[in-house]
C-alpha positions in Angstrom: 0.1 -0.3 0.1 1.7 3.5 -1.2 1.8 6.1 1.4 2.5 9.6 0.8 6.3 10.5 1.6 6.3 14.4 0.9 3.9 17.4 -0.3 1.4 17.7 -2.6 3.4 21.0 -3.8 1.4 22.7 -5.7 3.5 24.3 -8.7 2.6 26.0 -11.8 -0.9 27.2 -13.2 -1.4 28.7 -16.4 -2.1 31.4 -17.0 -3.1 31.3 -20.4 -5.8 28.6 -21.0 -6.3 29.0 -17.1 -7.3 24.8 -17.2 -4.5 23.5 -16.3 -1.7 23.0 -13.4 0.6 20.7 -12.2 0.7 19.2 -8.3 4.3 17.3 -7.4 4.0 14.4 -5.2 6.5 12.0 -3.4 5.4 8.5 -2.6 7.0 5.5 -0.6 6.9 2.9 -3.7 6.0 2.7 -6.9 2.6 3.8 -7.9 0.2 6.1 -9.4 -0.6 9.4 -8.3 -3.8 11.2 -9.0 -5.1 14.5 -8.6 -9.1 14.8 -7.8 -10.2 18.0 -7.4 -13.9 18.9 -6.3 -14.8 20.5 -9.9 -14.3 17.2 -11.6 -11.0 18.2 -12.9 -8.2 15.7 -12.5 -4.8 14.0 -13.8 -2.4 11.2 -12.9 1.0 9.9 -13.7 2.6 7.0 -12.6 5.4 7.6 -9.9 9.3 7.6 -11.4 12.4 6.3 -9.8 15.6 8.1 -8.6 18.1 6.5 -5.8 15.2 4.6 -4.1 12.8 7.1 -4.2 9.4 7.4 -6.2 7.7 10.5 -7.5 5.0 11.8 -9.9 5.0 15.6 -11.3 0.7 15.3 -12.1 -0.7 17.6 -14.5 -4.6 18.5 -14.0 -6.6 19.3 -16.7 -10.3 20.5 -17.1 -10.0 23.0 -14.4 -12.6 26.4 -14.4 -11.2 29.7 -15.0 -11.6 31.8 -12.4 -12.4 29.4 -10.0 -11.4 27.8 -6.6 -11.2 23.7 -6.4 -10.8 22.0 -3.7 -8.7 18.4 -4.1 -7.2 15.4 -2.7 -4.5 12.9 -4.0 -4.8 9.1 -4.4 -2.2 6.5 -4.7 -3.1 3.6 -6.6 -6.5 4.9 -5.6 -6.4 5.3 -2.0 -7.0 8.9 -0.6 -3.9 10.1 1.3 -4.4 13.9 1.1 -5.3 16.2 2.7 -4.3 13.8 5.9 -6.7 12.4 8.0 -5.7 14.2 11.0 -5.0 17.5 9.1 -6.3 20.8 11.2 -5.6 22.6 8.2 -8.6 23.8 5.5 -8.7 21.8 2.3 -5.5 22.6 -0.2 -7.4 24.1 -3.3 -6.6 25.3 -6.9 -7.3 28.6 -8.0 -7.1 29.7 -11.8 -7.0 33.1 -13.1 -10.3 34.6 -14.6 -10.6 35.5 -18.3 -12.7 37.5 -20.5 -15.6 36.4 -22.3 -12.4 36.5 -25.6 -10.6 33.9 -23.5 -8.1 36.6 -22.5 -7.2 37.1 -18.7 -9.1 39.0 -17.3 -8.4 42.7 -15.6 -7.4 41.4 -12.0 -4.7 42.0 -9.3 -1.6 39.5 -9.5 0.2 39.0 -5.8 3.6 38.1 -6.1 5.5 37.2 -2.5 9.0 36.6 -2.4 11.9 36.0 0.1 14.7 33.4 0.2 17.1 31.8 2.8 14.6 29.4 4.9 16.4 27.4 7.2 14.0 24.8 8.3 12.1 25.6 11.0 12.9 23.4 14.4 10.5 21.3 16.0 7.9 23.6 17.6 9.0 22.2 21.6 12.8 23.4 20.2 14.2 27.2 21.0 14.3 28.8 17.8 17.7 30.9 17.9 16.6 32.1 14.2 12.7 33.7 15.4 9.8 32.8 14.3 9.6 31.8 10.5 7.9 33.7 7.8 6.6 31.5 5.7 5.6 29.2 9.2 3.5 32.6 10.0 1.9 33.0 7.0 0.9 30.0 6.6 -0.9 30.5 10.0 -2.1 33.1 8.9 -3.7 32.0 6.3 -5.0 28.7 7.7 -7.0 31.1 10.0 -9.0 32.9 7.9 -10.7 31.0 4.6 -11.1 34.4 3.5 -8.1 35.7 3.4 -6.1 37.2 0.6 -3.7 34.8 -0.7 -0.3 35.2 -3.1 -1.1 33.8 -6.5 2.2 33.2 -6.7 5.4 32.3 -3.9 8.8 33.3 -5.7 11.5 31.2 -3.4 14.8 32.9 -4.0 17.4 30.5 -3.0 18.4 28.8 -0.4 15.2 26.6 -0.3 17.8 23.8 2.0 20.9 24.2 3.6 23.5 21.6 2.3 25.9 23.1 4.5 24.7 24.1 7.8 22.6 21.2 8.7 19.9 20.9 12.0 20.8 19.3 15.2 18.0 16.9 14.3 19.7 16.2 10.0 22.8 15.5 12.1 21.8 12.5 14.0 20.6 11.0 10.5 23.5 11.3 9.0 25.7 10.1 12.0 22.9 7.1 11.4 24.7 6.7 8.0 28.6 7.6 8.3 31.1 8.7 10.6 31.1 12.6 10.5 34.7 13.1 11.3 35.3 12.4 7.8 34.8 14.9 5.6 32.4 16.6 4.5 31.5 16.0 8.2 28.4 17.8 8.8 27.1 18.1 5.5 25.0 16.6 3.5 27.2 14.0 1.1 25.0 12.6 -1.5 21.5 12.4 -2.7 19.7 10.2 -0.2 20.7 13.1 2.6 19.6 15.6 0.4 16.4 13.9 0.8 16.9 14.9 4.5 16.8 18.5 3.9 13.7 18.4 1.8 12.2 16.2 4.2 13.1 18.3 7.5 12.2 21.6 5.4 8.8 20.5 3.3 6.9 18.2 6.2 6.7 21.5 8.4 2.7 21.2 8.5 2.7 24.8 8.1 4.8 25.1 4.8 4.0 21.8 3.8 0.2 23.3 4.0 1.1 26.3 2.5 2.9 24.8 -0.8 0.0 22.8 -1.2 -2.0 25.4 -1.9 -0.3 28.3 -3.4 1.9 27.8 -6.6 5.5 28.0 -6.0 8.7 29.5 -8.4 11.8 28.2 -7.2 15.5 29.4 -8.2 18.4 27.5 -6.0 22.0 29.8 -4.8 25.0 28.9 -2.9 23.3 27.1 0.1 21.1 24.7 -1.9 25.1 22.8 -2.8 27.5 25.0 -0.6 28.2 28.3 0.9 30.4 30.1 -1.9 29.5 27.7 -4.6 31.8 28.8 -8.1 32.4 32.1 -6.3 35.8 31.7 -8.6 38.2 29.5 -10.6 40.6 29.7 -7.9 38.0 27.9 -5.4 36.5 25.8 -7.6 40.1 24.0 -8.5 40.6 24.1 -4.7 36.8 22.0 -4.3 37.4 19.6 -7.6 40.4 18.8 -6.2 38.8 17.4 -2.8 37.3 13.5 -2.4 33.5 14.5 -1.5 32.9 17.4 -4.2 32.1 15.1 -7.6 29.5 13.7 -5.3 28.2 16.6 -3.3 27.7 18.2 -7.1 26.6 15.8 -8.7 23.7 15.0 -5.7 22.7 18.5 -5.5 21.9 19.1 -9.4 20.3 15.9 -9.5 18.1 16.6 -6.4 17.6 19.8 -7.6 16.0 19.0 -10.8 13.9 16.6 -9.1 12.5 18.7 -6.6 12.9 22.0 -7.3 13.6 22.4 -10.9 10.5 20.5 -12.5 8.0 21.9 -10.9 9.1 25.4 -12.4 8.4 24.3 -15.7 4.8 24.4 -18.0 3.4 20.9 -18.9 4.3 22.5 -22.6 7.7 22.2 -22.0 8.0 19.5 -19.5 6.2 17.2 -22.8 9.3 18.2 -24.9 11.9 17.4 -22.5 13.8 14.7 -23.4 15.8 14.3 -20.5 12.1 13.9 -18.0 10.6 11.8 -20.9 13.8 9.5 -20.4 13.8 9.3 -16.7 9.8 8.4 -16.8 10.5 5.6 -19.3 12.7 3.9 -17.5 12.0 1.6 -14.0 14.4 3.5 -12.5 16.2 7.0 -13.9 19.0 7.1 -11.4 22.1 6.8 -14.1 20.5 8.4 -16.7 19.9 12.0 -14.4 23.5 11.2 -12.4 25.0 11.5 -15.9 23.1 14.6 -17.0 24.4 15.6 -13.4 28.1 15.0 -13.8 28.3 16.6 -17.4 26.3 19.7 -16.0 28.9 19.6 -13.5 31.4 20.4 -16.2 30.0 21.4 -18.5 27.4 24.0 -17.1 25.3 24.7 -21.0 24.4 21.3 -20.6 21.5 22.8 -18.5 18.9 25.5 -18.5 17.6 26.3 -14.7 16.4 29.7 -15.8 13.1 30.2 -16.6 9.7 32.9 -17.2 6.5 32.6 -16.1 4.0 34.6 -17.0 0.7 35.7 -15.2 -1.7 37.4 -17.1 0.3 40.8 -17.9 3.2 40.6 -15.4 6.1 38.5 -16.7 8.7 36.5 -14.4 12.3 36.2 -15.4 13.6 33.9 -12.8 17.4 33.8 -13.8 20.3 31.2 -12.5 23.0 33.0 -11.0 25.2 30.4 -9.6 25.7 27.4 -12.0 25.9 29.6 -15.7 28.6 31.6 -14.2 32.2 32.1 -16.4 34.9 32.2 -14.0 37.8 33.2 -15.9 38.8 35.6 -14.2 39.9 38.1 -17.6 36.2 37.2 -18.7 34.3 36.9 -15.5 30.8 36.6 -16.1 27.5 36.6 -14.4 25.9 34.6 -16.7 27.2 32.3 -19.7 27.2 33.8 -23.3 23.9 31.8 -23.8 22.2 32.3 -20.7 22.7 36.1 -20.9 21.2 35.9 -24.9 18.6 34.0 -23.5 17.6 36.7 -20.3 18.0 39.4 -23.0 15.2 37.9 -25.3 12.4 36.5 -22.4 13.4 40.6 -21.9 12.4 41.9 -24.7 10.6 39.9 -26.5 6.8 41.2 -27.6 7.0 44.8 -26.0 3.3 46.1 -25.0 2.1 42.5 -24.2 3.0 42.8 -20.8 2.8 45.6 -18.0 5.3 44.0 -15.5 8.8 42.7 -16.0 10.1 41.1 -12.2 13.7 39.7 -13.0 14.4 37.1 -9.9 17.9 36.6 -9.1 19.2 35.5 -6.0 21.6 37.7 -5.9 21.1 41.3 -5.4 22.1 44.0 -8.6 22.3 46.9 -6.5 23.6 46.9 -3.1 24.9 49.7 -0.2 27.3 51.7 -2.6 30.3 50.9 -0.1 29.5 47.1 -0.9 29.4 47.3 -4.4 32.6 49.3 -4.5 34.2 46.8 -2.3 33.1 43.9 -4.6 34.0 45.7 -7.7 37.4 47.0 -6.5 37.9 43.4 -5.4 37.5 42.0 -9.0 39.9 44.5 -10.4 42.2 42.7 -7.7 41.6 39.7 -8.4 42.2 39.6 -11.9 45.5 42.3 -11.5 44.7 45.5 -12.1 47.3 45.8 -9.2 50.1 44.0 -9.8 49.4 41.7 -12.5 47.3 38.4 -12.7 49.0 35.8 -10.3 50.4 38.7 -7.8 50.7 39.5 -4.0 47.1 41.8 -4.7 45.4 39.1 -6.7 46.3 36.8 -3.6 44.9 38.6 -1.3 42.1 40.0 -3.8 41.1 36.5 -3.9 41.3 35.5 0.2 39.3 38.8 0.6 36.5 37.9 -1.9 36.1 34.0 -0.2 36.1 35.6 3.6 34.0 38.3 3.1 31.3 36.9 0.5 32.3 39.2 -2.7 30.3 37.8 -5.5 27.2 39.1 -6.1 26.6 41.1 -9.3 29.2 43.9 -8.3 31.8 41.4 -8.7 31.1 41.0 -11.8 31.5 44.3 -13.4 30.8 43.4 -17.3 27.9 41.6 -16.1 26.5 44.4 -13.9 27.1 47.0 -16.4 25.4 44.4 -19.1 22.0 44.0 -16.6 21.9 47.8 -16.2 21.7 48.5 -19.9 19.5 45.7 -19.9 16.7 47.2 -17.8 17.3 50.8 -18.8 16.5 49.6 -22.4 13.3 47.2 -21.0 12.0 50.1 -19.4 12.2 52.8 -22.4 10.2 53.4 -25.4 6.2 53.8 -26.1 5.6 49.7 -25.4 7.7 50.1 -22.0 6.0 48.6 -19.0 4.9 50.2 -15.8 7.8 48.7 -13.5 10.5 46.8 -14.1 11.7 45.0 -10.5 14.8 43.1 -9.8 13.5 40.9 -7.3 16.3 39.4 -4.7 17.3 38.1 -1.3 20.4 36.1 -0.1 21.9 39.2 2.3 19.4 38.5 5.4 18.0 42.1 5.1 15.4 43.7 3.4 15.5 47.2 1.5 14.3 49.2 -1.7 16.7 50.7 -3.8 16.5 52.6 -7.1 18.7 53.8 -9.5 19.0 57.6 -11.4 20.1 57.2 -15.2 22.7 60.4 -16.6 20.8 62.5 -18.6 23.8 61.8 -21.1 22.9 58.5 -20.9 23.3 56.8 -24.2 19.4 55.6 -25.7 17.6 58.1 -23.2 16.0 58.1 -20.1 13.9 54.9 -19.0 9.6 55.6 -18.7 9.3 52.8 -16.3 10.0 52.6 -12.9 13.1 50.8 -12.4 13.4 49.1 -8.8 15.6 46.9 -6.7 13.4 44.5 -4.0 15.7 42.6 -1.8 13.9 40.5 1.0 15.7 37.7 2.8 15.6 35.8 5.1 12.6 34.2 5.4 13.8 31.8 8.7 17.3 33.1 9.0 19.8 35.7 10.7 22.5 37.8 10.8 25.0 38.9 13.1 25.0 42.6 14.6 28.4 43.8 13.2 26.5 43.2 10.0 23.7 44.4 10.1 26.1 47.5 11.5 28.0 47.1 8.6 25.4 47.2 5.8 23.5 50.5 7.5 27.2 52.1 6.9 27.4 50.9 3.5 24.9 53.4 2.7 26.0 56.2 4.1 27.6 59.2 2.8 30.7 58.2 4.7 30.4 54.9 3.2 30.0 56.2 -0.3 32.9 58.3 0.5 35.1 55.4 1.2 33.9 53.2 -2.0 35.1 55.6 -3.9 38.4 55.7 -2.7 38.7 51.6 -3.1 37.2 52.1 -7.0 40.5 54.7 -7.7 42.9 52.4 -5.9 41.1 49.6 -8.4 40.5 51.5 -11.4 37.1 50.3 -11.6 35.5 53.0 -12.8 32.4 54.6 -12.5 29.1 52.9 -12.1 26.6 53.5 -15.4 24.2 54.7 -12.8 24.0 56.3 -9.4 21.2 54.6 -6.7 19.8 55.8 -3.6 18.3 53.9 -0.7 14.5 54.4 -0.7 13.6 52.0 2.1 15.2 49.9 4.9 17.0 48.3 5.9 15.2 46.0 7.5 16.0 43.0 9.8 14.2 40.3 10.4 12.4 36.9 9.2 10.0 38.4 6.6 8.3 38.0 3.0 7.5 40.7 0.3 4.7 41.2 -1.6 3.9 42.9 -4.9 0.7 43.8 -6.4 0.3 44.1 -9.7 -2.9 45.5 -11.4 -3.0 46.7 -15.0 -0.4 49.3 -14.9 -0.5 49.9 -11.2 2.0 48.4 -8.6 2.2 48.0 -5.2 4.7 47.0 -2.4 4.1 45.2 1.1 6.3 44.1 3.2 5.4 42.1 6.3 7.8 41.0 9.5 7.1 37.5 11.5 7.1 39.2 15.4 6.5 37.0 18.4 7.2 33.7 19.8 7.1 31.3 17.2 4.8 28.9 17.8 2.3 31.9 18.3 4.1 34.5 15.7 2.1 37.0 13.6 3.3 39.2 10.6 3.4 42.8 11.5 3.2 44.8 8.5 6.1 47.2 7.9 5.9 48.5 4.8 3.1 49.3 2.6 4.2 51.7 -0.4 2.9 52.5 -4.2 5.4 51.9 -6.5 3.6 53.0 -9.5 5.0 56.5 -11.4 2.2 58.4 -12.7 1.9 58.4 -16.3 
């Protein structure tokens, strides 16, 4: 008798037809997974196997546009969801309304986003990171069935922490192997990655939330290891360790199964040869392992970035980890192919969307001092002072790793390319109302707005362009770093940054920018509400004791420039 091991996760809802969705599940043995909705819509799929685990991504069809319908999950015809003892409302699928002509109807689109979530400990345990923002959101929505829910939840990296495991996970690791040998209390293989998803997604509140709010995900470094792909020297050193190959192969395999597949539409899945091949095999482990091993060596084998559309809102989720070019003389946040994809997707069909959201785990605009420090560091590492491999370059590499200097500013040409793309997208008669870069990683939240010089080639953008950073969902930041981030925005911090720029001969950034909100520290979540060409932003923080925390509104701001 098959049992539900993990899930269900509601992942994709088709906003064009408003009649289909995908639901991800993990079972404890081979079976047929089925999703049945109260309105008669349904879908089923046999499970596929990877490393002794059994998964299905069920495509649900026949949904009615503009409705909310409860659903249940069956394995081999036996109902396994909702759980018999569930204290939560039924899981539902909500489809967007359509006009009589079949186009998306004018209606608000609500996109909630954040990043960096340690799995919350058991309710009886003390939580050193404070109340979990996702747990608290789930509790609020479950307590009030009439509450407005997000149309999508964008999780911008560090869904799991492969290199910072909890005490409970360390006990499971110790039952398998000796933790005195590398990689110690970090995960080593695919099976141990499943421990992380068990711990994170079996959390009762988060499990229910992800079953009823569609989610879009992209990885960041801790999904594999801190500072993943920070530099060519880092990569060469870690590849020389005896445990790294299994770690990166297992990390990419588990990401493909647990996160990536659900990001894709049914049409893209149907055309994916790897997905078809894995499903066709009694055991897809070796096929997926070969793919992951080849991708670890040659990142262009895979594209983890993807596009989602919510009516007249276009979302580009961009991989800023696996697609990097690390050669110091050609250093780039994205490969040429990935950069071309982002540009084409951002500029395609001008006038067909009112808002462009670019999800990148790493912020585009940082506090000016930190931006200049990263640009200066990149100059040192490529040999602007003393030549490649010289004393300054060696110092720069040590500083880069010690201080996590690896954001867009640490890839100066990529920063300039993204800045110019945003200006281009935001210009002209068909420009969207807003272009927002959504990021996490830095364990605090802020709003920054760029200012192009009047002499900028191509003219000034008409769209309102913003950097919106929200992190963490459930983590912490030491007090010295809080002070440092605040200082980074100060006038003195800007002056110090200018000195670093002169020493590194790094030139002047193509834009200036100002902080127009924050910084805010705490476990938090931002939500964009987009309606026609209007946009508003809300920031909430989880406050109080973990078991009865509440979401308190910190910011509620209109983002739209009057046209």
